[in-house]
C-alpha positions as CSV (number, residue, x, y, z in Angstrom):
1,M,5.1,34.2,11.2
2,A,8.1,37.2,10.3
3,K,10.1,34.6,12.6
4,L,9.4,31.6,10.2
5,A,10.7,33.4,7.2
6,G,13.3,31.8,5.2
7,L,13.1,28.3,7.2
8,K,12.7,24.7,5.8
9,V,11.6,21.5,8.0
10,G,13.0,18.4,7.4
11,L,10.8,15.3,9.3
12,E,11.6,12.0,9.4
13,A,8.6,9.7,8.7
14,T,7.8,8.1,11.8
15,G,4.5,6.1,10.6
16,I,1.9,8.4,12.2
17,Y,3.6,9.6,14.6
18,H,5.2,12.9,12.0
19,V,1.8,13.5,10.3
20,D,0.8,16.5,13.1
21,L,3.1,18.8,13.3
22,A,3.6,18.6,9.7
23,I,0.1,19.4,9.0
24,A,1.0,22.6,11.6
25,L,4.2,23.4,9.9
26,H,2.5,23.5,6.1
27,D,-0.9,25.3,7.3
28,A,1.1,27.9,8.7
29,D,3.3,28.5,5.6
30,V,6.3,26.5,6.8
31,P,8.2,24.1,3.2
32,V,7.9,20.7,5.0
33,M,9.4,18.1,3.5
34,V,9.0,14.6,4.8
35,V,12.2,12.1,4.9
36,N,12.1,8.4,3.9
37,P,13.6,6.9,6.9
38,K,15.7,4.8,4.6
39,A,17.2,7.5,2.7
40,A,18.3,9.7,6.2
41,R,19.7,6.0,7.8
42,N,22.1,6.0,4.3
43,F,22.6,9.5,4.0
44,A,24.1,9.6,8.1
45,K,26.0,6.0,6.8
46,V,27.3,8.5,3.8
47,L,28.8,11.3,6.7
48,M,30.4,8.1,8.4
49,K,28.0,9.0,11.8
50,N,28.9,7.0,14.8
51,S,26.7,7.7,17.1
52,K,22.6,7.9,17.0
53,T,21.3,10.2,19.6
54,D,18.2,12.4,19.2
55,A,21.1,15.5,18.7
56,V,22.6,13.5,15.9
57,D,19.8,13.0,14.4
58,A,18.5,16.5,13.7
59,N,22.1,18.0,12.2
60,T,21.8,14.5,10.3
61,L,18.2,15.8,9.1
62,A,19.4,19.2,9.3
63,E,22.6,19.0,6.7
64,Y,20.3,16.3,4.9
65,V,17.5,19.7,3.7
66,E,20.1,22.1,3.1
67,R,22.7,19.8,0.7
68,M,19.7,17.6,-1.0
69,D,17.1,18.8,-3.3
70,F,14.1,20.0,-1.6
71,V,11.1,18.8,-2.6
72,A,8.1,19.9,-0.3
73,W,5.5,17.8,1.4
74,S,1.5,17.9,-0.1
75,R,-0.4,18.4,2.1
76,P,-3.5,15.1,2.1
77,S,-7.3,16.3,2.9
78,N,-9.1,15.5,5.6
79,Q,-10.5,13.2,4.7
80,T,-8.2,11.1,3.1
81,L,-6.0,11.0,6.7
82,A,-9.0,10.0,8.0
83,L,-9.5,7.4,5.2
84,R,-6.4,5.7,5.7
85,C,-7.1,5.7,9.5
86,F,-10.3,3.7,8.2
87,A,-8.3,1.6,6.3
88,R,-5.3,1.0,8.9
89,R,-7.7,0.0,11.3
90,L,-9.6,-2.0,9.9
91,K,-6.4,-4.2,8.2
92,A,-5.7,-4.9,12.3
93,L,-8.7,-5.6,12.7
94,T,-8.3,-8.9,9.9
95,G,-4.9,-9.6,11.1
96,Q,-6.6,-10.1,14.5
97,K,-9.7,-12.3,12.9
98,V,-7.4,-14.6,11.1
99,A,-5.5,-15.0,14.0
100,A,-8.2,-15.5,16.6
101,K,-9.4,-18.0,13.2
102,N,-6.2,-19.9,13.7
103,H,-6.5,-20.2,17.1
104,L,-10.0,-22.0,17.0
105,H,-8.8,-24.2,14.4
106,A,-6.6,-25.3,17.2
107,L,-8.0,-25.8,19.6
108,T,-10.8,-27.9,17.8
109,A,-7.7,-29.7,16.6
110,T,-8.1,-31.8,20.5
111,Q,-10.8,-33.3,21.8
112,E,-9.2,-32.0,25.3
113,T,-11.0,-28.7,24.7
114,P,-13.9,-27.4,27.1
115,K,-16.8,-26.2,25.5
116,A,-17.0,-23.1,26.8
117,V,-13.3,-22.1,25.7
118,L,-14.2,-23.0,22.3
119,R,-17.9,-20.6,22.5
120,D,-15.5,-18.0,23.7
121,A,-13.4,-18.6,20.6
122,K,-15.8,-18.1,18.5
123,L,-17.5,-15.4,20.4
124,A,-14.3,-13.1,19.8
125,I,-14.8,-14.1,15.8
126,A,-18.2,-12.5,15.5
127,H,-16.9,-9.8,17.7
128,L,-14.6,-9.0,15.2
129,E,-16.6,-9.5,12.3
130,K,-19.3,-7.4,13.4
131,R,-16.8,-4.7,14.2
132,I,-14.9,-4.7,10.6
133,D,-18.5,-5.1,9.4
134,V,-19.3,-1.4,12.1
135,L,-16.1,0.7,11.1
136,S,-16.5,-0.6,7.0
137,A,-19.8,1.0,6.9
138,E,-18.5,3.8,8.7
139,A,-15.9,4.3,5.8
140,L,-18.5,3.8,3.3
141,V,-20.4,7.1,4.9
142,L,-17.1,9.1,4.3
143,I,-16.6,8.4,1.6
144,R,-20.5,8.9,-0.1
145,Q,-19.6,12.4,0.9
146,Y,-17.0,13.5,-1.1
147,P,-18.0,12.7,-4.7
148,E,-14.4,12.5,-5.4
149,L,-13.8,9.6,-2.8
150,D,-17.1,8.1,-4.4
151,R,-16.0,7.9,-7.7
152,V,-13.3,6.5,-6.6
153,L,-14.6,3.7,-4.7
154,Q,-16.6,3.1,-8.4
155,L,-13.2,2.9,-10.1
156,L,-12.0,0.7,-8.2
157,T,-14.6,-1.9,-7.6
158,G,-15.2,-1.8,-11.6
159,I,-12.2,-4.4,-11.1
160,K,-12.6,-7.8,-11.2
161,G,-10.9,-9.0,-7.3
162,I,-11.6,-5.6,-5.8
163,A,-14.7,-5.5,-3.6
164,E,-15.4,-2.2,-0.9
165,T,-12.6,-3.6,2.0
166,S,-10.4,-3.8,-0.9
167,A,-11.1,-0.7,-2.2
168,I,-10.6,1.0,1.0
169,A,-7.3,-0.2,1.8
170,L,-6.8,0.9,-1.2
171,M,-8.1,4.1,-1.1
172,G,-6.2,4.4,2.2
173,E,-3.1,4.3,0.6
174,L,-3.1,5.4,-2.7
175,L,-4.9,9.2,-2.3
176,L,-1.9,10.1,0.1
177,L,0.7,9.1,-2.1
178,P,2.4,12.9,-3.9
179,P,0.0,14.3,-6.7
180,G,1.5,14.5,-9.9
181,L,3.6,10.8,-9.4
182,S,4.0,8.6,-13.0
183,H,2.8,4.5,-12.6
184,R,6.3,3.9,-11.7
185,Q,6.8,6.0,-9.1
186,W,3.2,4.1,-7.9
187,V,5.0,0.8,-8.3
188,K,8.3,2.2,-6.0
189,F,6.5,3.8,-3.4
190,A,4.6,0.3,-2.9
191,G,8.1,-1.6,-2.7
192,L,6.8,-3.5,-5.9
193,D,9.5,-2.5,-8.4
194,P,12.2,-4.8,-9.4
195,S,15.9,-4.7,-7.5
196,A,18.1,-6.7,-9.1
197,F,22.3,-7.0,-7.9
198,D,24.8,-8.3,-10.4
199,S,29.0,-7.3,-9.8
200,G,31.3,-8.2,-12.3
201,K,31.2,-11.7,-13.9
202,S,30.6,-14.0,-11.2
203,V,28.1,-12.5,-9.0
204,H,24.4,-12.3,-9.9
205,K,21.8,-13.0,-7.6
206,K,18.3,-13.0,-8.3
207,T,16.4,-10.3,-9.2
208,R,13.7,-9.3,-5.6
209,L,11.2,-6.9,-5.3
210,S,13.1,-4.0,-3.4
211,K,10.2,-4.2,-0.2
212,A,11.1,-0.5,0.3
213,G,8.0,1.2,-0.5
214,N,4.5,1.2,1.7
215,S,3.8,-2.6,2.9
216,H,0.2,-1.8,3.3
217,I,-0.5,-0.8,-0.3
218,R,1.7,-4.3,-1.3
219,A,-0.8,-6.1,1.4
220,A,-3.7,-4.1,-0.3
221,L,-2.9,-5.1,-3.5
222,Y,-2.3,-9.1,-2.4
223,M,-6.4,-10.1,-2.2
224,P,-7.3,-8.1,-5.1
225,A,-4.6,-10.4,-7.2
226,L,-5.2,-13.3,-6.7
227,S,-9.0,-13.1,-7.0
228,A,-8.6,-10.8,-10.4
229,K,-6.4,-13.9,-11.2
230,Q,-8.9,-16.2,-10.9
231,H,-12.3,-14.8,-12.2
232,D,-10.6,-12.5,-14.9
233,P,-9.9,-13.9,-17.9
234,Y,-7.3,-11.4,-18.9
235,V,-5.6,-11.3,-15.6
236,K,-5.7,-14.9,-15.5
237,A,-4.0,-15.6,-19.0
238,Y,-1.3,-12.9,-18.0
239,F,-0.7,-15.1,-14.6
240,Q,-0.9,-18.5,-16.8
241,H,1.6,-16.8,-19.4
242,L,4.5,-15.8,-17.0
243,L,4.1,-19.6,-15.3
244,D,4.1,-20.5,-18.9
245,N,7.5,-18.1,-19.3
246,G,9.6,-19.8,-15.7
247,K,8.1,-17.5,-13.2
248,L,7.2,-19.7,-10.0
249,P,3.5,-18.7,-8.7
250,L,4.5,-16.1,-5.9
251,Q,6.6,-14.2,-8.7
252,A,3.6,-13.9,-11.2
253,V,1.3,-12.4,-8.5
254,C,4.4,-9.9,-8.1
255,A,3.8,-9.2,-11.4
256,V,-0.1,-9.5,-11.1
257,M,-0.1,-6.7,-8.1
258,R,2.5,-5.1,-10.1
259,K,-0.1,-4.7,-13.3
260,L,-2.6,-3.9,-11.0
261,L,-1.4,-0.9,-9.6
262,H,0.0,0.7,-12.6
263,A,-3.9,-0.1,-14.5
264,I,-5.2,1.6,-11.6
265,H,-3.2,4.7,-11.8
266,G,-4.2,5.2,-15.0
267,M,-7.5,4.8,-14.8
268,L,-7.6,7.7,-11.4
269,K,-5.3,9.8,-13.9
270,H,-7.7,9.5,-17.0
271,D,-11.5,8.8,-15.0
272,K,-11.8,5.7,-16.9
273,P,-12.8,2.2,-15.8
274,F,-11.0,-0.6,-15.8
275,D,-10.4,-1.9,-19.5
276,N,-9.3,-5.7,-19.2
277,A,-8.9,-6.1,-22.9
278,R,-5.9,-3.3,-22.3
279,F,-4.4,-5.4,-19.0
280,Y,-2.8,-8.5,-21.3
281,A,-3.2,-9.1,-24.9
282,I,-4.6,-13.1,-25.0
283,P,-2.7,-15.1,-27.8
284,A,-5.0,-15.9,-30.4
285,S,-3.6,-19.8,-29.9
286,T,-5.2,-20.5,-26.7
287,G,-8.9,-20.7,-27.7
288,Q,-9.4,-18.4,-25.3
289,E,-12.6,-15.8,-25.9
290,K,-11.6,-12.2,-26.4
291,N,-14.9,-10.9,-24.1
292,P,-15.6,-11.9,-21.0
């Protein structure tokens, strides 16, 4: 350990491949900073690096750690790391199920498809659904072993539109964010922050989502936002308010996702259930009931 005194390490986030090394260094009391690949790439551009090799990338990361403010990586607990594995595997299986259902729809569009092929396609869907159910149940067993995780599950499923599957997906990502972040920083981590592009008097591009953050968080919020705008009167009123003010439906859904993330941040920070009346104040003139 004496040889490691004063050592700082910078790693570029590479999916899950950097995690084991980051944990090993952290557990050996070596300060670790996990660098966003986009930040490392832009830093290399600033240095006018013309080549990209392993040696060049390593030197660039070393210079990044030396010059920039060192932000130490916070080690997630083993249970939250396991929960993220469950969440991402469930997402992958759900994507496979959607693809299998689309394939079955294509097969049934023609009478020339043999019945044996249709049976096999349906069997593949049933098999995927069973695997999803088994993994979801295992994830819930893990969550209920830890009171702090079980409490988060209860808070999330208290929001109309967030069922257990969506809650697992959200927990698998949100609980691994660095502690102490504000709700705006959560939004930025999710890539739900607006990105403006204005230059001079003539260039004014439409404001879009940055999408520079964790795509898994955005994916986990999408279906809950769609469901909440249908079943929660306050979320529905907020969605309609956005449409009435010129937002396109997809823009309004993204705004609901962002506002839901704000709400979840507050709920977990203060350990309080979702208060839909605080989500959006319904104007009295709309004639909608104040209580769902």
